[in-house]
C-alpha positions as CSV (number, residue, x, y, z in Angstrom):
1,X,77.4,68.5,133.9
2,X,79.0,65.3,135.1
3,X,75.7,63.5,134.9
4,X,75.2,64.6,131.2
5,X,78.7,63.3,130.3
6,X,78.0,60.1,132.1
7,X,74.7,59.5,130.5
8,X,76.2,60.1,127.0
9,X,79.1,57.8,127.9
10,X,76.6,55.1,129.0
11,X,74.7,55.4,125.8
12,X,77.9,55.0,123.7
13,X,79.0,51.9,125.7
14,X,75.5,50.3,125.6
15,X,75.4,50.7,121.8
16,X,78.9,49.2,121.5
17,X,78.1,46.2,123.8
18,X,74.8,45.7,121.8
19,X,76.7,45.5,118.6
20,X,79.1,42.9,120.0
21,X,76.2,40.9,121.5
22,X,74.4,40.8,118.1
23,X,77.6,39.6,116.4
24,X,78.1,36.8,119.0
25,X,74.5,35.7,118.7
26,X,74.9,35.4,114.9
27,X,78.0,33.0,115.6
28,X,75.8,30.8,117.8
29,X,72.6,30.7,115.9
30,X,73.7,30.5,112.3
31,X,76.2,28.7,110.2
32,X,78.5,31.3,108.8
33,X,81.0,30.6,106.0
34,X,84.7,31.2,106.5
35,X,84.9,34.5,104.6
36,X,81.8,36.0,106.4
37,X,83.1,34.8,109.7
38,X,86.5,36.5,109.2
39,X,84.8,39.7,108.1
40,X,82.3,39.8,111.0
41,X,85.2,38.9,113.5
42,X,87.2,41.9,112.2
43,X,84.2,44.2,112.6
44,X,83.6,43.0,116.2
45,X,87.4,43.3,117.0
46,X,87.2,47.0,115.8
47,X,84.1,47.6,117.9
48,X,85.8,46.2,121.0
49,X,88.9,48.5,120.3
50,X,86.7,51.5,119.8
51,X,84.9,50.7,123.2
52,X,88.2,50.5,125.0
53,X,89.2,53.8,123.5
54,X,85.8,55.4,124.7
55,X,86.3,53.9,128.2
56,X,89.9,55.2,128.3
57,X,88.8,58.7,127.4
58,X,86.0,58.6,130.0
59,X,88.3,57.4,132.8
60,X,90.9,60.0,132.0
61,X,88.1,62.7,132.0
62,X,86.8,61.6,135.4
63,X,90.4,61.5,136.9
64,X,91.1,64.9,135.5
65,X,87.8,66.4,136.7
66,X,88.3,65.3,140.3
67,X,91.9,66.5,140.6
68,X,91.8,69.4,143.0
69,X,95.0,71.2,141.8
70,X,97.8,70.2,139.5
71,X,101.1,69.3,141.1
72,X,104.1,70.7,139.2
73,X,107.6,69.4,138.8
74,X,110.5,70.1,136.5
75,X,110.1,68.1,133.3
76,X,112.8,67.5,130.6
77,X,110.8,67.7,127.3
78,X,113.3,65.5,125.4
79,X,112.7,62.7,127.9
80,X,109.0,63.3,127.8
81,X,108.7,63.1,124.1
82,X,111.0,60.0,124.0
83,X,108.4,58.3,126.3
84,X,105.5,59.4,124.1
85,X,107.3,58.1,120.9
86,X,108.0,54.7,122.6
87,X,104.3,54.4,123.7
88,X,103.0,55.3,120.2
89,X,105.5,53.5,118.0
90,X,103.6,50.2,117.8
91,X,100.5,52.1,116.7
92,X,102.4,54.3,114.2
93,X,104.1,51.2,112.7
94,X,100.7,49.6,112.2
95,X,99.5,52.7,110.3
96,X,102.8,53.1,108.4
97,X,103.5,56.5,110.0
98,X,106.9,57.8,110.9
99,X,107.4,60.0,114.0
100,X,110.1,62.8,113.9
101,X,111.0,64.8,117.0
102,X,113.3,67.8,117.0
103,X,115.6,67.0,119.9
104,X,115.6,70.0,122.3
105,X,117.0,69.7,125.8
106,X,114.5,72.0,127.6
107,X,113.2,71.8,131.1
108,X,109.8,73.3,132.1
109,X,107.8,73.3,135.3
110,X,104.5,71.5,134.7
111,X,102.4,68.4,135.7
112,X,104.1,65.5,134.1
113,X,101.2,63.0,134.0
114,X,98.6,65.4,132.5
115,X,101.0,67.2,130.2
116,X,102.0,63.9,128.7
117,X,98.4,62.9,128.3
118,X,97.5,66.1,126.6
119,X,100.4,65.8,124.1
120,X,99.8,62.1,123.7
121,X,96.2,62.7,122.7
122,X,97.2,65.1,119.9
123,X,99.9,62.8,118.7
124,X,97.6,59.8,118.8
125,X,95.0,61.7,116.5
126,X,97.9,62.8,114.2
127,X,98.7,59.1,113.6
128,X,95.1,57.8,113.6
129,X,93.9,60.2,110.9
130,X,97.3,60.2,108.9
131,X,97.9,58.8,105.5
132,X,99.9,55.6,105.0
133,X,103.6,56.4,104.7
134,X,102.8,59.7,106.3
135,X,104.7,61.5,109.1
136,X,104.1,63.1,112.5
137,X,106.5,66.0,113.2
138,X,107.1,67.5,116.6
139,X,109.1,70.8,116.9
140,X,109.9,72.9,120.0
141,X,110.8,76.6,120.0
142,X,111.9,78.2,123.3
143,X,110.9,81.8,124.1
144,X,111.5,84.2,126.9
145,X,108.3,83.3,128.7
146,X,107.7,79.6,127.7
147,X,107.9,77.3,124.8
148,X,106.0,76.8,121.6
149,X,105.3,73.3,120.6
150,X,104.2,72.4,117.0
151,X,102.7,68.9,116.3
152,X,102.0,68.5,112.6
153,X,100.9,65.6,110.5
154,X,100.4,64.7,106.8
155,X,96.9,63.4,107.4
156,X,93.4,63.9,106.1
157,X,93.1,67.3,107.7
158,X,90.0,68.8,109.5
159,X,86.9,70.1,107.8
160,X,86.9,74.0,108.0
161,X,83.4,73.9,109.5
162,X,84.8,71.7,112.4
163,X,87.9,73.8,113.1
164,X,85.9,76.2,115.3
165,X,84.6,73.4,117.6
166,X,87.3,70.7,117.3
167,X,88.3,71.3,121.0
168,X,84.6,70.8,122.3
169,X,83.7,67.7,124.0
170,X,81.9,65.1,121.7
171,X,83.4,66.6,118.6
172,X,85.4,64.3,116.4
173,X,87.7,64.9,113.5
174,X,86.1,62.1,111.4
175,X,82.4,61.4,111.5
176,X,83.1,57.8,111.0
177,X,85.3,57.6,114.2
178,X,83.8,55.7,117.1
179,X,85.7,57.6,119.8
180,X,83.9,59.5,122.5
181,X,85.2,62.9,121.4
182,X,86.9,63.8,124.7
183,X,90.6,63.5,123.7
184,X,91.2,67.0,122.2
185,X,88.9,68.7,124.7
186,X,90.9,67.1,127.6
187,X,94.2,68.3,125.9
188,X,92.9,71.8,125.7
189,X,91.8,71.7,129.4
190,X,95.1,70.5,130.6
191,X,97.1,73.1,128.5
192,X,94.8,75.9,129.7
193,X,95.0,74.8,133.3
194,X,98.7,75.5,133.4
195,X,98.2,78.9,131.8
196,X,99.0,77.8,128.2
197,X,97.2,78.1,124.9
198,X,96.4,75.7,122.1
199,X,95.4,76.4,118.5
200,X,95.0,74.5,115.3
201,X,95.3,75.1,111.6
202,X,94.5,72.6,109.0
203,X,94.1,72.0,105.2
204,X,92.0,69.1,104.1
205,X,94.0,66.2,102.5
206,X,97.2,68.0,103.4
207,X,97.4,67.7,107.1
208,X,97.0,69.6,110.5
209,X,99.2,71.4,112.9
210,X,98.5,71.9,116.5
211,X,100.4,74.8,118.2
212,X,100.8,74.8,122.0
213,X,102.2,77.6,124.1
214,X,103.4,76.3,127.5
215,X,104.6,78.9,130.0
216,X,107.7,78.6,132.1
217,X,105.6,79.4,135.2
218,X,102.3,77.6,135.2
219,X,99.1,78.9,136.7
220,X,97.7,77.7,140.0
221,X,94.1,76.8,139.2
222,X,91.5,74.4,140.4
223,X,90.7,71.7,137.9
224,X,87.1,71.4,138.9
225,X,86.4,75.0,138.0
226,X,88.2,74.8,134.7
227,X,86.7,71.5,133.5
228,X,83.2,72.6,134.6
229,X,83.5,75.7,132.5
230,X,84.8,73.9,129.4
231,X,82.2,71.1,129.7
232,X,79.4,73.6,130.2
233,X,80.1,75.4,127.0
234,X,80.7,72.2,125.1
235,X,77.4,70.6,126.3
236,X,75.6,73.8,125.3
237,X,77.0,73.3,121.9
238,X,76.2,69.7,122.0
239,X,72.5,70.3,122.9
240,X,72.3,73.0,120.1
241,X,72.1,76.1,122.3
242,X,73.9,78.7,120.2
243,X,73.3,82.0,121.9
244,X,76.8,82.1,123.5
245,X,79.8,83.3,121.5
246,X,81.4,79.9,120.7
247,X,81.6,80.1,116.9
248,X,84.6,81.6,115.3
249,X,84.4,85.1,113.9
250,X,85.3,85.7,110.2
251,X,88.1,88.1,109.5
252,X,90.4,89.5,106.8
253,X,94.1,89.5,107.5
254,X,96.7,91.7,105.7
255,X,100.5,92.2,106.2
256,X,101.7,95.6,105.3
257,X,103.8,98.4,106.7
258,X,105.3,96.3,109.5
259,X,101.9,95.3,110.9
260,X,99.7,92.3,110.7
261,X,96.1,93.6,110.6
262,X,92.9,91.7,111.4
263,X,89.7,93.3,110.3
264,X,87.1,91.3,112.3
265,X,83.5,90.5,111.3
266,X,82.2,92.7,114.0
267,X,84.0,95.7,112.6
268,X,86.8,95.7,115.2
269,X,90.4,96.1,114.0
270,X,93.4,94.4,115.5
271,X,96.9,95.3,114.6
272,X,100.1,93.6,115.7
273,X,103.7,94.6,114.9
274,X,105.1,91.8,112.7
275,X,107.7,90.7,115.3
276,X,105.0,90.2,117.9
277,X,104.1,86.8,119.3
278,X,100.5,86.3,120.3
279,X,97.5,84.0,120.2
280,X,93.9,84.9,119.1
281,X,90.5,83.5,119.9
282,X,87.9,85.4,118.0
283,X,84.2,84.2,118.7
284,X,80.6,85.1,118.0
285,X,77.2,83.5,118.6
286,X,75.1,81.8,116.0
287,X,72.9,84.8,115.6
288,X,75.7,87.3,115.1
289,X,74.5,89.4,118.0
290,X,77.4,88.9,120.4
291,X,81.2,89.0,119.6
292,X,84.2,88.5,121.8
293,X,87.9,88.9,121.3
294,X,90.4,87.0,123.5
295,X,94.0,87.7,122.9
296,X,97.3,86.8,124.6
297,X,100.5,88.8,123.9
298,X,103.8,87.1,124.6
299,X,106.0,89.7,123.0
300,X,105.6,92.9,120.9
301,X,102.9,95.5,120.5
302,X,99.3,95.5,119.5
303,X,96.5,98.2,119.1
304,X,92.8,97.4,119.2
305,X,89.7,99.3,118.2
306,X,86.8,97.3,119.4
307,X,83.3,98.2,118.0
308,X,80.9,97.8,121.0
309,X,82.1,94.4,121.9
310,X,84.1,92.9,124.7
311,X,87.8,92.2,124.4
312,X,90.1,90.5,126.8
313,X,93.9,90.7,126.6
314,X,96.3,88.6,128.6
315,X,99.9,89.7,129.1
316,X,102.1,87.7,131.4
317,X,99.2,86.5,133.6
318,X,97.7,90.0,133.7
319,X,94.3,90.4,132.2
320,X,92.9,93.6,130.6
321,X,89.3,93.9,129.6
322,X,87.4,96.5,127.8
323,X,84.1,97.4,126.1
324,X,84.1,99.4,122.9
325,X,87.6,100.7,123.5
326,X,90.5,102.0,121.4
327,X,93.9,101.3,123.0
328,X,97.4,100.0,122.7
329,X,99.3,97.3,124.6
330,X,103.0,96.5,124.3
331,X,105.2,93.8,126.0
332,X,108.9,93.7,126.2
333,X,110.6,93.6,129.6
334,X,107.7,95.7,130.8
335,X,104.0,95.8,130.0
336,X,102.5,99.1,128.7
337,X,98.8,100.0,128.2
338,X,97.6,103.3,126.8
339,X,93.8,104.0,126.4
340,X,92.7,106.3,123.5
341,X,88.9,105.9,124.0
342,X,86.6,104.2,126.5
343,X,87.9,102.3,129.5
344,X,90.2,99.4,130.2
345,X,90.0,97.4,133.4
346,X,93.1,95.5,134.5
347,X,93.5,93.0,137.4
348,X,94.5,95.8,139.8
349,X,93.8,99.0,137.9
350,X,91.1,101.0,136.0
351,X,92.2,103.1,133.0
352,X,90.1,105.8,131.4
353,X,90.5,107.7,128.2
354,X,94.0,109.4,128.0
355,X,95.4,107.3,130.8
356,X,98.2,104.7,130.7
357,X,100.1,102.3,132.9
358,X,103.6,100.8,132.9
359,X,103.9,97.5,134.7
360,X,107.5,96.7,135.8
361,X,109.0,94.2,138.3
362,X,108.7,97.0,140.9
363,X,104.9,97.4,140.4
364,X,102.4,99.6,138.5
365,X,103.0,103.2,137.4
366,X,99.8,105.0,136.2
367,X,100.3,108.2,134.1
368,X,98.4,110.6,131.9
369,X,99.1,110.1,128.2
370,X,100.6,113.0,126.3
371,X,98.2,115.3,124.4
372,X,98.0,114.6,120.6
373,X,100.6,116.3,118.5
374,X,99.5,119.8,117.4
375,X,99.4,121.6,114.1
376,X,99.5,118.5,112.0
377,X,99.4,119.2,108.4
378,X,100.7,118.2,104.9
379,X,102.1,120.6,102.3
380,X,103.6,119.4,99.1
381,X,104.0,115.9,100.6
382,X,105.8,117.2,103.6
383,X,104.2,116.1,106.9
384,X,104.9,118.6,109.7
385,X,103.7,119.1,113.3
386,X,104.6,121.0,116.4
387,X,107.3,119.4,118.5
388,X,106.3,118.1,121.9
389,X,109.2,118.6,124.3
390,X,108.0,115.7,126.4
391,X,108.0,113.3,123.5
392,X,111.3,111.2,123.0
393,X,110.1,109.9,119.6
394,X,107.2,109.9,117.2
395,X,105.4,107.1,115.3
396,X,103.9,107.7,111.9
397,X,101.3,105.3,110.5
398,X,100.2,105.7,106.9
399,X,97.0,104.1,105.5
400,X,94.5,104.4,102.7
401,X,91.6,103.6,105.1
402,X,90.2,106.0,107.7
403,X,90.0,103.1,110.2
404,X,93.6,102.1,109.5
405,X,92.5,98.5,108.8
406,X,95.5,98.2,106.4
407,X,98.8,100.0,107.2
408,X,100.8,101.0,104.1
409,X,103.8,102.2,106.0
410,X,104.9,102.8,109.7
411,X,108.1,104.2,111.1
412,X,109.6,105.9,114.2
413,X,111.3,109.3,114.0
414,X,112.6,112.2,116.1
415,X,111.9,114.7,113.3
416,X,108.8,117.0,113.0
417,X,109.2,117.6,109.2
418,X,109.1,114.4,107.2
419,X,108.9,113.9,103.4
420,X,106.3,111.4,102.5
421,X,107.1,109.1,99.5
422,X,103.7,107.7,98.4
423,X,103.2,105.4,95.5
424,X,99.6,105.8,94.6
425,X,97.4,108.8,93.6
426,X,94.6,108.4,96.2
427,X,93.6,109.6,99.6
428,X,95.9,108.8,102.5
429,X,95.4,109.0,106.2
430,X,98.3,109.8,108.5
431,X,98.2,109.0,112.1
432,X,100.9,110.4,114.5
433,X,101.8,109.3,118.1
434,X,104.3,110.9,120.4
435,X,106.0,108.6,122.9
436,X,106.9,109.8,126.5
437,X,109.8,108.7,128.6
438,X,107.9,105.6,129.7
439,X,107.4,104.8,125.9
440,X,103.6,105.1,126.3
441,X,101.9,106.6,123.3
442,X,100.2,110.0,123.2
443,X,96.6,110.4,122.1
444,X,96.6,109.9,118.3
445,X,96.1,112.7,115.8
446,X,95.1,112.0,112.2
447,X,95.2,114.1,109.0
448,X,94.1,113.1,105.6
449,X,95.1,114.4,102.1
450,X,94.8,113.5,98.4
451,X,98.1,112.5,96.9
452,X,98.5,113.5,93.2
453,X,102.2,112.6,92.6
454,X,101.6,111.1,89.2
455,X,99.1,113.8,88.1
456,X,101.6,116.5,89.0
457,X,104.4,114.7,87.1
458,X,102.1,114.4,84.0
459,X,101.6,118.2,84.1
460,X,105.3,118.7,84.1
461,X,105.7,116.3,81.2
462,X,103.0,118.0,79.2
463,X,104.7,121.3,79.6
464,X,107.8,119.8,78.0
465,X,105.7,118.2,75.2
466,X,106.3,114.7,76.5
467,X,102.8,113.6,75.8
468,X,103.4,109.9,75.7
469,X,105.0,109.8,79.1
470,X,102.3,112.2,80.4
471,X,99.7,109.8,79.1
472,X,101.2,106.9,81.1
473,X,101.5,108.9,84.3
474,X,97.8,109.9,84.0
475,X,96.7,106.4,83.4
476,X,98.6,105.4,86.5
477,X,96.8,108.2,88.4
478,X,93.3,107.3,87.4
479,X,93.9,103.6,88.1
480,X,94.0,104.4,91.9
481,X,92.5,107.9,92.4
482,X,88.9,106.6,92.5
483,X,86.5,109.4,93.5
484,X,89.0,111.5,95.5
485,X,89.9,113.9,92.7
486,X,88.5,114.8,89.3
487,X,91.8,116.4,88.1
488,X,93.5,113.3,86.6
489,X,90.3,112.2,84.7
490,X,90.0,115.7,83.2
491,X,93.6,116.0,82.1
492,X,93.5,112.5,80.6
493,X,90.4,113.3,78.8
494,X,92.1,116.3,77.3
495,X,94.9,114.1,75.9
496,X,92.3,111.6,74.4
497,X,90.6,114.5,72.8
498,X,93.8,115.9,71.4
499,X,94.4,112.3,69.9
500,X,90.9,112.2,68.4
501,X,89.8,109.3,70.7
502,X,86.5,111.0,71.5
503,X,84.7,108.0,73.0
504,X,87.4,107.6,75.7
505,X,87.5,111.4,76.2
506,X,83.8,111.4,76.9
507,X,84.0,108.6,79.2
508,X,86.7,110.2,81.4
509,X,85.2,113.6,81.4
510,X,81.8,112.1,82.6
511,X,83.8,110.5,85.4
512,X,85.3,113.9,86.3
513,X,81.9,115.4,86.3
514,X,80.5,112.7,88.7
515,X,83.2,113.7,91.1
516,X,82.9,117.5,90.8
517,X,80.8,119.8,88.6
518,X,83.2,122.2,86.9
519,X,82.4,124.5,83.9
520,X,85.5,123.5,82.0
521,X,84.5,119.9,82.2
522,X,81.2,120.7,80.6
523,X,82.9,122.6,77.8
524,X,85.3,119.7,77.1
525,X,82.3,117.3,77.0
526,X,80.6,119.7,74.6
527,X,83.6,119.9,72.3
528,X,83.5,116.1,72.0
529,X,79.7,116.2,71.2
530,X,80.1,118.9,68.5
531,X,82.8,117.0,66.7
532,X,80.8,113.8,66.9
533,X,77.7,115.8,65.8
534,X,75.7,114.5,68.8
535,X,73.7,117.6,69.1
536,X,70.8,116.2,71.1
537,X,73.2,115.2,73.9
538,X,74.8,118.6,73.6
539,X,71.5,120.4,73.9
540,X,70.7,118.7,77.2
541,X,74.0,119.8,78.7
542,X,73.9,123.4,77.4
543,X,70.4,124.2,78.7
544,X,71.3,122.9,82.1
545,X,74.7,124.7,82.5
546,X,73.4,128.1,80.9
547,X,71.1,128.4,83.9
548,X,74.1,128.8,86.1
549,X,76.4,130.6,83.6
550,X,74.0,132.6,81.3
551,X,76.7,134.9,79.9
552,X,79.5,132.5,79.3
553,X,80.8,133.0,75.8
554,X,81.4,129.3,74.9
555,X,78.0,128.2,76.2
556,X,76.2,130.8,74.2
557,X,78.2,129.8,71.1
558,X,77.3,126.1,71.6
559,X,73.6,127.0,72.0
560,X,73.7,128.9,68.8
561,X,75.2,125.9,67.0
562,X,72.4,123.7,68.4
563,X,69.7,126.1,67.2
564,X,71.3,126.3,63.7
565,X,71.3,122.5,63.4
566,X,67.6,122.5,64.2
567,X,67.1,125.3,61.5
568,X,65.9,127.7,64.2
569,X,67.9,130.5,62.6
570,X,66.2,133.4,64.1
571,X,66.7,132.1,67.7
572,X,70.3,131.3,66.8
573,X,70.7,134.9,65.5
574,X,69.3,136.3,68.7
575,X,71.7,134.2,70.8
576,X,74.7,135.4,68.8
577,X,73.7,139.1,69.0
578,X,73.8,138.6,72.8
579,X,77.1,137.0,72.6
580,X,78.6,139.6,70.4
581,X,77.4,142.4,72.6
582,X,79.4,140.9,75.3
583,X,82.4,139.9,73.1
584,X,82.3,141.9,69.8
585,X,85.5,140.6,68.4
586,X,85.0,136.9,68.9
587,X,86.0,135.2,65.7
588,X,84.0,132.1,66.0
589,X,80.7,133.9,66.9
590,X,81.1,136.4,63.9
591,X,81.7,133.6,61.5
592,X,78.7,131.6,62.7
593,X,76.6,134.8,62.5
594,X,77.7,135.2,58.9
595,X,76.6,131.7,58.0
596,X,73.2,132.2,59.7
597,X,72.6,135.6,57.9
598,X,73.6,134.1,54.6
599,X,71.0,131.4,55.2
600,X,68.4,134.0,56.0
601,X,69.2,135.8,52.7
602,X,70.9,138.9,54.1
603,X,74.2,138.6,52.1
604,X,75.3,142.3,52.7
605,X,75.2,141.8,56.5
606,X,76.7,138.3,56.2
607,X,79.7,139.6,54.5
608,X,80.1,142.3,57.1
609,X,80.3,139.6,59.9
610,X,82.4,137.5,57.8
611,X,85.1,140.2,57.6
612,X,84.9,140.7,61.4
613,X,85.4,137.0,61.9
614,X,88.4,136.8,59.6
615,X,90.0,139.8,61.3
616,X,88.9,139.1,64.8
617,X,90.6,137.4,67.7
618,X,89.7,134.0,69.1
């Protein structure tokens, strides 16, 4: 790998020297006017400056690569940043950039030379690619385990396509830059060599922010191993080999119910409690055949459901790895891991399904997770389950997604009967955990149910003749219920029918029928078609439904009406005879029979059925 770096470096230096030689040859061989001489001299001076920058990057790379181990010392960050500001001030003034540093008197254990170089490189880029009259801002935030360092600028930003590879060797922020592309890669190597993390976020034409996490206690790692690994992956990318997972995964992020949820491109779901502090590295290969998840938790809790892909979680220098596993990790003064499915391998432990571990200052404690809560059910929006005497508390997660990719609400409780106050008429999934004395979660149990709060309220309002308010509640219900229940569509269709808005009534009752085939839905649709005199559509429905309900009064009556409109009076008469044998006093059937008999010329019998119809019951 060193030879590849060297050959590329040599190529860059040769190109630069060739440009300088060509310019000097022009000065000697040709008469050049004053303006052209000035212009060419400026270009050659810039080439020389770029060549020095390339050489400086390469020398630093070689020095870093051949270090055996980093030597650590106590470093006052205020003093370190003052030095960096002093070094960069002439360059910043030439670019018209102001440097602002949050003065924080913090001391950490690290390697002074290389930490300064790593931060310097990032600051240098923040000035180099900044706008005139822009600024470079440095902020420090201490934490229990280390510090967070933010270096932000008001510059040109980084193209989104380059964000995923900006820390690779040979990668440059600006394509027109003549640098060697080692600076940020070297910064990343240094930060990671002491057990830290580095991330970047950027908006084009607004600026970039580099966020560094530096631990209080750095790792003891050989530089040769680190750099060779970083260089190897970068060179593979440089040469166009894209089988390895070095591209960023796409993901959706949501913040609800006290959780920050990442739904990853590979189908995995990561959830962090909102007060958690963590870093993420989510990769894939070019062919979307291999995905990786690399996470570090500094504080808080996370759950992960990985879909057939590797995940690596680091917590306070302890590594946990899995393949296709559903588990939870939390970090406060202790570390806790509970495995719900698959296996998790730690540095010193292997955890299988329904196993957990608590890591304290005194060592590891491996335990069996509690069984999932029993008799989990929901009745009238009351969630209930059997109390587990070994559980000190319970956690309730509420989601509209079966994979809990978005949490609507979450809370802890000691109760086993909880009233659920839910806003939407839709399906909800409720996941319940019990926590033992070690604060390890039990195996999860999930129950689902369709919430119809607005629909039920509409029924109550209708019973009190408050139809306008009922109408609003039903509109609210159908806006969220989707295909989970037909009831709100049917009830709203009835109100539209009552208000003679037949087109909307038909639309809604058809939606109800798409969800569930109910006889009363077909009858309401038929009532709409009869009023609109759409008898052809009515005929198609009635023939279909009569096969299942051949003796239904209303279906037979509808069929007789259809036959009458087609002037098939004898067939209509036969249908009505059948209907009246089943229901002799039906008013509508007797009156329709009277009309048909009169049309057939039998007035005496027509008058008989007319009297029955006028005296009969509906």
